[in-house]
N, C-alpha and C positions, 0 to 999 in steps of 0.2 A: 140429499146433498144440495148445495146451492148451485144455481145455474150460472152464477157469475164466476168467470175464470179467476184463478188465484192471483195472477198479476194485477188484474183490474181491481180485485178486492183489496189487495195491498195498497194500491194507489189511493183508493177511496178511503181506506183507513188512515193513511198518511195525511190526506187532506183534512179528514175529520179531526185528527190529532192536532194539526197545525191551527185549525180554526178554534179548537178548544183552548189551545195555548194563548191565542190572541185574545180571546174572550176573558180568560183568567187574568192576563196581564192588564187588560183594560179595567177589570173589576178591582184589581189591586191598586191601580193608579187612582181610581175614584176613592177607594178607602183611604189612601194616603192623603189625598186632597182634603177629605173630610176630617181626618185627624189633625192636619195642619190648621184648618179653620177652627177646630175646637181648641187647639193649643193657643192660637192667636187670641181667641175669645177669653180664655182663662188668664192669659198674660195681661190683657186689657183690664179685666176685672181686678186683678191684683194691683195693677198700677193705679187704678181709681181708688182702691182701698187704701193704698199708701197715701195718696193725696188727701183723702178724707181723714185719715188718722193724723196727718200733719196739721190739718185745719183744726181738728178737735183739740190737739195738743196746744195749738196757739190760741185757743179760746174762741175761734170763729169758724163756722161751718157755712160755706157758700153753697146754698141749696139750688141756686139757679144755674150753676155750671154743668 
């Protein structure tokens, strides 16, 4: 048997659970930030693609922009 009294063990478990929840929430927040950045990058690439397609359609491609 454990030498730690049950009430103390319960408090320690509750603290451990709370910390695990905080860590999980922080990780999910970071994942959401990364997904947002990836989405922003995709949107930027699509916007650039539209601009290039318009330039090609008009017969002029601005390669310096």
